[in-house]
DOLUM-747771 format. One record per residue: y, z, x of N, C-alpha, C in turn; residue number from 1; residue in one letter; chain. Coordinates in steps of 0.001 Angstrom, whole numbers, plus 500000, padded with zeros to 6 digits. Example, Ala and Ser with C-alpha at 12.3 -4.5 7.8 and 13.67 -1.06 7.14 Angstrom:
BEGIN
 n_north   n_up n_east ca_north  ca_up ca_east c_north   c_up c_east seq type mol
  494310 507800 513190   495500 507800  512300  496700 507800 513200   1    A   A
  497750 507080 512850   498940 507140  513670  500030 507870 512900   2    S   A
END
This chain:
BEGIN
 n_north   n_up n_east ca_north  ca_up ca_east c_north   c_up c_east seq type mol
  491192 489801 497645   490458 489642  496290  488883 488634 497374   1    X   A
  487875 489652 496536   487157 488322  496717  486984 486509 496708   2    X   A
  486688 486313 497803   486712 484818  497916  485509 483986 497951   3    X   A
  484230 484856 497428   482530 484220  497587  483078 483747 495775   4    X   A
  482029 482495 496154   481436 481591  495435  480193 481205 494928   5    X   A
  479609 482213 494289   477933 482094  494029  477690 481505 492063   6    X   A
  476386 480959 492826   475651 480149  491355  475254 482039 490624   7    X   A
  476074 481733 489626   475796 483295  488882  474435 483638 488681   8    X   A
  473735 483014 488676   472023 483141  488421  471775 483634 489661   9    X   A
  472036 483141 491147   471876 484070  492387  472759 485171 492260  10    X   A
  474086 485520 491712   474560 486480  491962  473345 488013 491255  11    X   A
  473844 487489 489893   473088 488756  489278  472260 489562 489083  12    X   A
  470715 488346 489608   469921 488560  490403  469666 489781 491657  13    X   A
  471355 489391 492698   471140 490484  493656  471539 492174 492856  14    X   A
  471782 491881 491459   472928 493195  490569  471793 493804 489942  15    X   A
  471477 495365 489639   471381 496141  488851  471432 497418 488870  16    X   A
  472048 498234 488436   471635 499691  487703  470588 500780 488296  17    X   A
  471028 501373 489486   469962 502310  489755  469980 503373 489039  18    X   A
  469045 504282 489704   468967 505841  488581  469821 506604 489494  19    X   A
  470884 507408 488615   471810 507762  489624  471355 508572 489995  20    X   A
  471994 509784 490884   472315 510394  492023  471371 511648 491496  21    X   A
  469902 512164 491797   468990 512966  490806  469731 514510 491402  22    X   A
  470261 515180 492056   470200 516342  492073  472074 516571 491133  23    X   A
  471714 517083 489819   473369 517527  488749  474516 517790 490069  24    X   A
  474099 518743 491152   475471 518963  491805  475641 518723 492318  25    X   A
  475294 517650 493328   475571 516351  493859  476320 515846 493356  26    X   A
  475881 515422 491632   476745 514603  490882  477517 515286 490280  27    X   A
  477738 516790 489934   478926 517262  489842  480077 516907 491123  28    X   A
  479242 517401 492204   480658 517219  493515  481314 516462 493488  29    X   A
  480253 515004 493420   481422 513681  493134  482925 513400 492770  30    X   A
  482229 513808 491420   483877 513577  490504  484250 514906 491003  31    X   A
  484270 516010 491523   485121 516766  491621  485579 516485 493093  32    X   A
  485696 515619 494079   486018 515089  494925  486431 514039 494872  33    X   A
  485986 513220 493745   486656 511692  493298  488187 512190 492578  34    X   A
  487876 513335 491749   489101 513852  490576  490461 514254 491970  35    X   A
  489843 515439 492577   490552 515438  494104  491345 514414 494412  36    X   A
  490322 513310 495083   491481 512136  495358  492519 511933 494810  37    X   A
  491633 511567 493362   493077 511087  492605  494273 511506 492442  38    X   A
  494098 513029 492290   495215 514319  492300  495709 513873 493323  39    X   A
  495208 513970 493770   496687 513949  495751  496982 512809 495901  40    X   A
  495950 511574 495658   496873 510260  495633  498160 510358 494357  41    X   A
  497916 510682 493242   499151 510147  492265  500212 511600 492766  42    X   A
  499790 512718 493025   500847 513664  492541  501933 513676 494631  43    X   A
  501079 513078 495573   501579 513203  496584  502885 511948 496918  44    X   A
  502086 510765 495698   503510 509492  495399  503924 509723 494702  45    X   A
  503786 510704 493913   504382 510861  492668  506188 511873 493464  46    X   A
  505824 512949 494381   506509 513454  495329  507713 512655 496405  47    X   A
  507079 511171 496232   508222 510682  497431  508993 509779 496410  48    X   A
  508442 509712 495276   509356 508889  494230  510886 509486 493276  49    X   A
  509943 510497 493614   511288 511478  492984  511615 511997 494875  50    X   A
  511686 512457 495320   512052 512714  496897  513351 511299 496618  51    X   A
  512910 510570 496589   513662 508920  497328  514716 508653 496543  52    X   A
  514473 508863 494822   515277 508794  493235  515936 510044 493390  53    X   A
  515871 511035 493595   516746 512223  493737  518034 512571 494707  54    X   A
  517388 512217 495999   517957 512782  497241  519450 511752 497212  55    X   A
  520461 512036 497033   521804 510929  497652  521213 510316 499294  56    X   A
  521280 511212 499763   520958 510273  501286  519715 509925 501593  57    X   A
  518421 510090 500529   518068 508469  501337  518046 507552 499552  58    X   A
  519115 507258 499348   519746 505988  498660  520308 504886 499917  59    X   A
  519175 504520 500709   519068 503682  501830  518232 502402 500954  60    X   A
  518486 501152 501423   518210 499706  502024  516559 500188 502143  61    X   A
  516253 500550 503384   515073 501186  503817  513923 501762 502616  62    X   A
  514449 503288 501863   513928 503800  501559  513866 503203 499909  63    X   A
  514569 501938 499236   514191 501048  497977  512676 500968 498208  64    X   A
  512311 499879 499563   511560 499465  500055  509689 500364 499754  65    X   A
  510440 501635 501048   509092 503063  500233  509378 503245 499321  66    X   A
  509957 503249 498525   509633 503772  496688  509045 502877 495842  67    X   A
  509167 501292 496174   508263 500474  495933  506797 500588 496371  68    X   A
  506471 500631 498093   505052 501491  498145  504811 502271 497348  69    X   A
  505347 503033 497365   505061 504814  496367  504372 504393 495267  70    X   A
  505304 503678 494167   505041 503353  492844  503658 502309 492903  71    X   A
  503422 501497 493614   502487 500525  493108  501175 501441 494209  72    X   A
  501482 502287 495563   500575 503933  495528  500226 504359 493901  73    X   A
  501009 504759 493830   501004 505999  492179  500090 504906 491019  74    X   A
  500125 503908 491331   499533 502724  490102  498729 503048 490541  75    X   A
  497863 502710 491755   496587 502817  492520  496111 504050 492150  76    X   A
  496333 504956 492043   496292 506339  492149  495451 506711 490250  77    X   A
  496400 506402 489470   496589 506725  488023  496007 505448 487848  78    X   A
  495608 503699 487700   494868 503114  487284  493576 502568 487588  79    X   A
  493895 502570 489201   492470 501586  489940  491458 502658 490115  80    X   A
  491773 503911 490935   490709 504615  491214  490012 505084 491118  81    X   A
  490205 505704 489404   489549 506722  488616  488472 505564 488344  82    X   A
  488431 504151 487445   487178 503182  486888  486150 503148 488325  83    X   A
  487006 502458 489945   486441 502554  490235  485462 503873 491190  84    X   A
  485909 504951 491658   485014 506029  492020  484327 506130 490730  85    X   A
  484686 505818 489525   483594 506781  488388  482699 505397 488411  86    X   A
  483074 503865 488557   481461 502685  489319  480323 503225 490366  87    X   A
  482019 503562 491202   480272 504204  492409  479553 505105 491941  88    X   A
  480038 506041 491368   479104 507118  491316  478044 507317 490059  89    X   A
  478371 505888 488807   477323 506228  488353  476534 504824 488476  90    X   A
  477092 504219 490085   476051 503120  490253  476335 502296 489593  91    X   A
  477078 502308 488622   476778 500904  487773  478179 501158 486566  92    X   A
  478816 499442 486136   480394 499182  485799  479825 499830 484184  93    X   A
  480034 501121 483484   479540 501606  482312  480501 501112 481030  94    X   A
  481876 500243 481428   483094 499559  480878  482699 498766 480512  95    X   A
  483820 497827 479341   482920 497194  479111  484160 495690 479711  96    X   A
  483631 494692 478943   484278 493562  479913  485748 492917 480280  97    X   A
  486410 493681 478569   487613 493666  478702  488642 494113 480150  98    X   A
  487698 495812 479672   488392 495925  480197  488453 496062 482025  99    X   A
  486809 495655 482204   486998 494719  483575  488184 493612 484001 100    X   A
  488201 492340 483005   489254 491988  483406  490224 492165 483307 101    X   A
  490911 493397 482943   492339 494037  483003  492423 495037 484104 102    X   A
  490899 495525 484414   491599 496794  485629  491563 495753 486968 103    X   A
  490420 494318 486994   490463 493473  487948  492003 493090 488255 104    X   A
  492858 492805 486916   493917 492143  487387  494940 492952 487703 105    X   A
  495063 494592 487287   495505 496170  487621  495929 495907 489446 106    X   A
  494232 495760 489911   494302 496524  491035  494417 495021 492078 107    X   A
  494872 493619 491510   494604 492842  492225  496122 492465 492699 108    X   A
  496871 492727 491651   498531 493193  491404  498968 493814 492921 109    X   A
  498456 495055 492313   499037 496163  493034  498572 496507 495222 110    X   A
  497440 495409 494947   496895 495206  496312  498123 493974 497002 111    X   A
  497741 492882 496404   499092 491641  496665  500419 492011 496537 112    X   A
  500721 493503 495814   501784 494021  496578  502231 495176 497314 113    X   A
  501358 495696 497346   500945 496809  498090  501550 496047 500090 114    X   A
  500262 494827 500159   500568 494150  501469  501900 493692 501509 115    X   A
  502364 492695 500785   504166 492816  500513  505084 493463 501143 116    X   A
  504570 494704 499907   505187 496338  500490  505358 496080 502097 117    X   A
  504488 496334 502711   504219 496877  504158  505118 495542 505118 118    X   A
  505237 493893 504282   505199 492518  505107  507027 493192 504906 119    X   A
  507766 493596 503926   508830 493136  503456  509407 495190 504354 120    X   A
  508687 495665 504381   509271 497062  505344  509383 496803 506696 121    X   A
  508199 495240 507326   508290 494805  508791  509469 493983 509063 122    X   A
  509606 493466 507583   511112 492315  508311  512323 493136 508518 123    X   A
  511891 494696 507416   513275 495697  507094  513324 496037 508906 124    X   A
  512842 497052 509280   512291 497177  510292  513046 496269 511926 125    X   A
  512569 495456 511517   512929 493949  512203  514566 493793 512696 126    X   A
  515310 493405 511540   516676 492929  511062  517214 494559 511438 127    X   A
  516993 496048 511397   517602 496776  511586  517755 496999 512989 128    X   A
  516549 496710 514174   516521 497127  515469  517276 495555 516065 129    X   A
  516720 494923 515216   517457 493619  516615  518684 492786 516448 130    X   A
  519704 493481 515073   520924 493841  514865  521155 494072 513624 131    X   A
  521807 495141 514527   521852 496681  513433  523262 496699 512314 132    X   A
  524237 495987 513282   525596 495429  513085  525483 494714 511754 133    X   A
  524896 493386 511808   524590 492340  510469  523729 493345 509943 134    X   A
  523038 493544 510158   521891 494285  509101  522668 495393 508283 135    X   A
  523432 496267 508906   524169 497426  507850  525541 496681 507305 136    X   A
  525784 495531 507840   526796 494178  506634  526255 493704 505454 137    X   A
  525367 493140 505723   524647 492525  504973  523332 493289 504090 138    X   A
  522633 494229 504489   521417 494752  503624  522567 495386 502921 139    X   A
  522381 495303 501701   522763 496192  500280  521593 496976 499958 140    X   A
  522191 498754 499149   520584 498687  498255  520692 498028 497111 141    X   A
  521659 497026 496818   521335 496198  495700  520518 494806 495673 142    X   A
  520632 494275 496712   520486 493178  498298  518974 493163 498487 143    X   A
  518271 495087 499045   517670 495256  498103  516422 495124 497619 144    X   A
  517405 495803 496478   516670 496111  494920  516073 494640 494499 145    X   A
  517357 493359 495005   516434 491956  494005  515667 491987 494746 146    X   A
  515635 492036 496010   513953 491471  496545  513086 492401 496347 147    X   A
  513027 494004 496157   511687 494183  495549  511397 493660 494201 148    X   A
  512434 493883 492949   512344 493291  491970  511519 491737 491178 149    X   A
  512259 490462 493010   511375 489933  492849  509992 489710 493732 150    X   A
  509369 490911 494763   508275 491202  495012  507264 491319 493302 151    X   A
  507723 492028 492850   506790 492507  491858  506698 491642 490535 152    X   A
  508155 490559 490691   507445 489377  489676  506759 488637 489909 153    X   A
  507168 488440 491770   506360 487129  492383  504751 487108 492021 154    X   A
  504254 488842 492304   502943 488940  492455  502862 488885 491393 155    X   A
  503096 489161 490662   502826 489234  488573  502348 487959 488669 156    X   A
  503284 486952 488433   502833 485907  488171  501668 484838 488815 157    X   A
  502275 485122 489915   500759 484801  491781  499515 484962 490405 158    X   A
  499100 486808 490150   497453 486719  490169  497465 486040 488520 159    X   A
  498698 486132 487500   498146 485805  486372  497957 484040 486924 160    X   A
  498415 483198 487185   498086 481965  487905  496630 481801 487997 161    X   A
  496416 482484 489031   495197 482749  489628  494256 482794 489029 162    X   A
  493984 484068 488082   493059 484158  486788  493261 483025 485884 163    X   A
  494172 482464 485997   494100 481240  484804  493474 479853 485204 164    X   A
  494370 479571 486662   493610 478444  486666  492194 478564 487107 165    X   A
  491457 480525 487826   490466 479782  487917  489285 480311 486927 166    X   A
  490150 480154 485924   489158 480361  484340  488453 481601 484316 167    X   A
  488738 482718 484702   489026 483699  484552  489226 484658 483289 168    X   A
  490027 483760 482532   490293 485357  481322  489632 483881 479576 169    X   A
  489432 483251 480356   488542 482063  479531  486482 481792 479991 170    X   A
  486343 482027 480420   484838 481498  481186  484539 482375 481934 171    X   A
  484998 484029 481708   484151 485565  482233  482720 485575 481694 172    X   A
  481758 485810 482994   480536 485592  482489  480092 486881 483449 173    X   A
  480198 488210 483273   479364 489238  483856  478136 489560 484130 174    X   A
  477898 489637 485170   476160 491320  485281  476266 491977 484388 175    X   A
  475262 492045 484025   474995 493549  483138  475421 494785 484070 176    X   A
  475864 495802 483713   476719 496520  484689  478183 496518 486127 177    X   A
  477977 495481 485808   478745 495061  487383  479867 494200 486985 178    X   A
  481121 494428 487271   482391 493807  487282  483263 493887 488295 179    X   A
  483455 492093 488765   483300 491041  489571  484674 489822 489236 180    X   A
  485183 489492 490264   485790 488095  489675  485850 487130 491140 181    X   A
  484994 485876 490861   484748 485292  492010  485205 483754 491150 182    X   A
  485532 483620 492169   486862 482738  492842  486287 481193 493198 183    X   A
  486881 480242 492457   486378 478976  493664  486614 478697 494617 184    X   A
  486063 477466 494693   486650 477181  496139  487888 476450 497195 185    X   A
  489077 476503 496159   490608 475652  496067  490774 477440 496487 186    X   A
  490195 477911 494886   491484 478811  494736  491387 480386 495553 187    X   A
  489378 480104 496261   489499 481134  497692  490591 481378 498573 188    X   A
  490402 480253 498761   491297 479573  500135  492820 479658 500014 189    X   A
  493433 479253 498078   494224 479634  498596  495331 481419 498537 190    X   A
  493917 481958 497937   494203 483314  497680  494049 484311 499229 191    X   A
  493225 483431 499649   493029 483960  501627  494121 483909 501936 192    X   A
  494627 482939 502024   496289 482376  502218  497329 483074 501745 193    X   A
  497520 483430 500964   498967 483612  500440  498531 485448 500145 194    X   A
  497159 486543 500440   497371 487292  500397  497498 488189 501908 195    X   A
  496958 487464 502727   495751 487987  503843  496782 487408 504941 196    X   A
  496485 486368 504903   496922 485682  506629  497862 485673 506736 197    X   A
  499153 485276 505621   500282 484924  505458  501265 486592 505961 198    X   A
  500969 487113 505169   501766 488475  504848  500724 488956 506424 199    X   A
  500045 489482 506637   499635 490250  507711  499962 489344 509329 200    X   A
  500164 488130 509018   500478 487065  510570  502394 488347 510345 201    X   A
  503034 487759 509992   503969 488966  509225  504375 489654 510106 202    X   A
  503528 490592 509417   503686 492150  509919  502789 492558 511330 203    X   A
  502377 491201 511681   501809 491836  513712  502654 491276 513977 204    X   A
  503498 489650 514227   504282 489231  514462  505505 490356 514499 205    X   A
  506609 490333 513171   507165 491666  513758  507266 492648 514107 206    X   A
  506066 493411 514090   506179 494430  514691  505964 494839 515727 207    X   A
  505307 493894 516389   505244 492902  517548  506271 492987 518824 208    X   A
  507685 492388 517891   508983 492355  517901  509824 493594 517972 209    X   A
  508914 494704 517317   510185 495732  516533  509499 496330 518129 210    X   A
  508863 496851 518434   507920 497794  519578  508864 496903 520727 211    X   A
  509029 496144 521203   509518 495698  522069  511065 495424 522429 212    X   A
  511694 495882 521228   512826 495703  520791  512941 497296 520197 213    X   A
  512454 498380 520504   512486 499464  520684  512289 500518 521672 214    X   A
  511638 499274 522732   511703 499840  523890  512708 500123 525082 215    X   A
  513264 498363 524638   514713 498321  525391  515761 499104 524662 216    X   A
  515490 499690 523499   516346 500811  523056  516359 501968 523730 217    X   A
  514759 502432 524044   514885 503864  524886  515227 503617 526349 218    X   A
  514734 502549 527123   515536 501999  528009  517184 502336 528035 219    X   A
  517971 501788 527298   519325 501690  527128  520122 503598 526945 220    X   A
  519165 503900 526012   519071 505964  525761  518999 505978 526819 221    X   A
  518637 506004 527770   517673 507146  528952  519286 506977 529763 222    X   A
  519411 505640 530358   520834 505649  530715  521945 505936 530271 223    X   A
  522236 505565 529069   523332 506188  528425  523231 508234 528443 224    X   A
  522386 508753 528808   521897 510355  529351  522469 509953 530435 225    X   A
  522300 509417 531561   522994 509798  533164  523832 509525 533151 226    X   A
  524173 509694 532909   526411 509262  532608  526890 510031 531475 227    X   A
  527828 510714 531753   529237 511197  530571  529205 510288 529654 228    X   A
  529214 510261 528748   528844 509198  527775  530358 509486 526399 229    X   A
  531344 509071 526416   532459 508903  525253  531398 509596 524189 230    X   A
  532577 509647 522752   531528 509996  522227  531363 508898 520972 231    X   A
  532145 507298 521235   531597 506191  520326  529918 506272 521217 232    X   A
  528953 506605 522857   528165 506447  522783  527239 507064 522165 233    X   A
  527921 508244 521901   526847 509327  521363  526463 508831 520438 234    X   A
  527430 508403 519197   526710 507791  517921  525584 506793 517873 235    X   A
  526217 505839 519053   525404 504666  519131  523847 505473 519618 236    X   A
  523943 506347 520827   522710 506435  521380  521855 507570 520131 237    X   A
  522608 508179 518928   521697 508216  517951  521056 508008 517093 238    X   A
  522139 507371 517294   521906 505885  515765  520202 505622 516358 239    X   A
  520301 504693 517998   519617 504227  518212  517805 505220 518650 240    X   A
  518507 506391 518283   517672 507473  518677  516596 507095 517057 241    X   A
  517525 507184 516116   516571 507787  514165  516248 505962 514178 242    X   A
  516592 504863 514812   516263 503790  514008  514527 503627 514558 243    X   A
  514837 503532 515939   513419 504291  516912  512496 505026 516091 244    X   A
  512677 506028 515373   511695 506873  514954  511200 506299 513976 245    X   A
  512356 505876 513282   511765 505337  511090  511047 504344 511566 246    X   A
  511041 503525 513315   510251 502217  513154  508739 502453 513509 247    X   A
  509048 503693 514380   507097 504382  514581  506939 505454 513617 248    X   A
  507435 505707 512904   507114 506288  511843  506479 505847 510700 249    X   A
  507103 503864 510338   506474 502602  509922  505521 502292 510297 250    X   A
  506081 502355 511529   504602 501363  512275  503283 502118 512352 251    X   A
  503353 503395 512385   501965 504069  511678  501229 503412 510518 252    X   A
  502438 503818 509950   502588 503292  508204  501615 502250 508210 253    X   A
  502144 500862 508788   501646 499823  508965  500235 499682 509753 254    X   A
  500086 500370 510442   498468 500015  511288  497606 500869 510060 255    X   A
  498212 502261 510038   496786 502568  508724  496720 501836 507821 256    X   A
  497556 500725 507496   497682 499737  505919  496264 498770 506716 257    X   A
  496779 498325 507892   495882 497482  508478  494131 497825 508180 258    X   A
  494179 499140 508741   492934 499883  509075  491493 499635 508303 259    X   A
  493172 499406 506989   491982 500386  505661  491801 498978 504947 260    X   A
  492736 498273 505387   492873 496532  504243  491773 496018 505427 261    X   A
  491659 496212 506278   490288 494379  507044  489042 495009 506366 262    X   A
  488379 495860 506486   487376 495887  505814  486494 494839 504388 263    X   A
  487794 495346 503837   487222 494402  502293  487649 492678 503006 264    X   A
  488416 492977 503247   488738 490893  503604  487715 491007 504686 265    X   A
  487355 491105 505997   486012 491222  506197  485305 490510 505505 266    X   A
  484741 491739 504718   483511 491653  503865  483817 490373 503031 267    X   A
  484765 489702 502531   485125 488950  501807  485460 487292 502201 268    X   A
  485671 487185 503902   485143 486573  504692  483775 485785 504658 269    X   A
  482888 487102 504944   481545 486895  505096  480600 487172 503757 270    X   A
  481132 487155 502742   480612 486809  501148  479718 485557 501854 271    X   A
  480296 484531 502298   479735 482952  502052  478299 483386 502705 272    X   A
  477922 484148 504180   477274 483965  504858  475867 485332 504842 273    X   A
  476368 486220 504376   475939 487527  504012  475275 487925 502647 274    X   A
  474479 488247 502290   473728 488095  501014  474870 489392 499858 275    X   A
  475422 489287 499149   476233 489547  498423  475121 491337 497264 276    X   A
  476257 492601 498235   475739 493796  497970  476659 494298 497642 277    X   A
  476323 494513 495771   477194 495784  494756  477966 496985 495469 278    X   A
  477238 497260 496365   477041 498645  496708  477990 498933 498010 279    X   A
  477847 497686 498357   479067 497967  500247  480364 497365 499566 280    X   A
  480275 496292 498667   481293 495945  497865  482475 497384 496771 281    X   A
  481166 497966 496800   482433 498927  495852  482766 500133 497196 282    X   A
  482065 500187 498066   482673 501028  499542  483843 499894 500156 283    X   A
  483933 499249 500126   484679 498816  500673  486175 498598 499829 284    X   A
  485723 498651 498668   487284 499324  497773  487878 499949 498144 285    X   A
  487039 500822 498082   487405 502611  497968  488274 502631 499329 286    X   A
  487577 501972 500377   488167 502590  501620  489478 501702 501313 287    X   A
  489865 500645 501024   491002 500183  500909  492259 500689 500013 288    X   A
  491561 501008 498992   492197 502009  498091  493066 503147 498280 289    X   A
  491955 504127 499275   491908 505265  500214  493264 505465 500571 290    X   A
  493091 504067 500773   495143 504394  501691  496627 504559 501348 291    X   A
  496155 504121 499295   497641 504812  499133  497029 506439 498985 292    X   A
  495991 506751 499474   496165 508279  499493  496611 508946 500579 293    X   A
  496863 508336 501827   497024 508588  503173  498573 508273 503509 294    X   A
  499161 507588 502082   500776 507410  502456  501258 508666 503193 295    X   A
  501056 508943 501655   502341 511174  501941  501535 511521 503129 296    X   A
  500339 511278 502927   499965 512859  504826  501016 512063 505052 297    X   A
  501335 511124 506085   501778 510288  506765  503036 510953 507260 298    X   A
  503442 510858 505556   505264 511380  505411  505327 512403 505487 299    X   A
  504348 513379 505717   504370 514954  504963  504339 514791 507106 300    X   A
  503379 514365 507627   502869 514581  509260  504709 514769 509457 301    X   A
  505047 513538 509458   505505 512790  510742  507105 512884 509918 302    X   A
  507506 513252 508536   508728 513144  508532  508991 514740 507846 303    X   A
  509791 515396 508800   510767 517136  508649  510854 516693 507349 304    X   A
  511549 515687 506414   513082 515924  505510  511715 515600 504445 305    X   A
  510538 514935 504516   509588 514521  503083  509295 516017 503038 306    X   A
  508646 517247 504213   508695 518735  503766  509547 519276 503302 307    X   A
  510690 519339 503569   511896 520380  502619  511965 519492 501462 308    X   A
  512208 518417 501066   512159 517588  499760  510850 518199 499005 309    X   A
  509815 517719 499568   508369 518840  498560  509024 520456 498613 310    X   A
  509310 520968 499264   509955 522522  499116  510689 523005 497938 311    X   A
  511723 521621 497456   512579 521927  497284  512432 521445 495835 312    X   A
  511071 520602 495180   510840 519931  494500  509853 521248 493305 313    X   A
  508417 521703 494557   507475 522300  493896  508168 523381 493647 314    X   A
  509726 523910 494623   510202 525482  493599  511803 525715 493192 315    X   A
  511505 523742 492115   512347 523788  490953  513931 523545 491778 316    X   A
  514159 523769 492113   515459 523703  493204  515936 522552 492896 317    X   A
  515451 521605 492759   516369 519630  491973  516646 520246 490598 318    X   A
  516307 520888 489903   517131 521254  488168  518401 521900 488567 319    X   A
  518692 522359 490191   519943 523197  490102  520942 522075 490343 320    X   A
  522460 522175 490007   523698 521528  489662  523917 521253 491007 321    X   A
  524006 519213 491251   524136 519410  492860  523088 519177 493369 322    X   A
  521824 520076 493305   520992 519241  494334  520457 518483 494881 323    X   A
  520726 516959 493865   521015 516030  494644  522250 515736 496460 324    X   A
  522789 516636 496217   523955 516416  497471  522971 517321 498047 325    X   A
  521818 518115 498264   521485 518907  499671  521524 517960 500975 326    X   A
  521458 518637 501691   521127 517928  502676  520180 518380 503495 327    X   A
  519117 517615 503204   517948 517300  503485  517129 517365 505178 328    X   A
  518325 516777 505528   518051 516457  506907  518199 517405 508203 329    X   A
  518493 518657 507204   519647 520129  508453  518243 520665 508761 330    X   A
END
């Protein structure tokens, strides 16, 4: 979130609504491109949601976290990206104050949800690789569902309390044509720790451990391949390869998320030492939420089963009897 604390009169003197882009063709092209991005985000994440919910083979604890991330990304595409893109194209906030508050609340809830979903995925991969037997015996779909619902509830509660104690519900004063939530000094620090420093530390530390473990697994697999192996060793080797592949793809997902997240928080951290620029804030806002567009592309590129799911969904084969039991990994 934006952690800048500025005097309102100082803030508003920097904000104005410039004229729109002069060329009608450019203006139309920007709206067409924006609509395409929103459509790609919504449809891409909807495909992930349908795939995980429909196909029995995808009903795993890890995929419950993937489902939670896809749902939050879907809502970002449907509820957050349209007003952000319109705001950027129009060079001005054209909606009223009440919609601004609801928009910011939705955006902040979904942002914190996304980063904690990513953190939970890091925890999940670490547990699965560091102690696979303990993970298999103790982490069930029901357990992971409880974790996901707790994450959603905690994110909702935290952001409501943040806005309430910051006075955002009762003392909101907006500059003409702008939509920003400015936190006081105390809540700026609290918010920075809760929504950025803590989850990002968890992600970096655990994924560093994950890659070290994956490297050990790779060495073990090579050693197994150099000897004649009984069936149990073959099964172990295959399982280790699957876990390493899952960790690798989810690691790419995490890395991309961090790359898209950092500009927003760097800008927020520097808000006290640089002049506030509305256009810059809008750009980093867009970069942050474009991550929701990229996630389905990552799955399509690295997961053959997801491409097969897309084919089955688009050809309407999922409406056939027992389609949920189709082997999507073949």
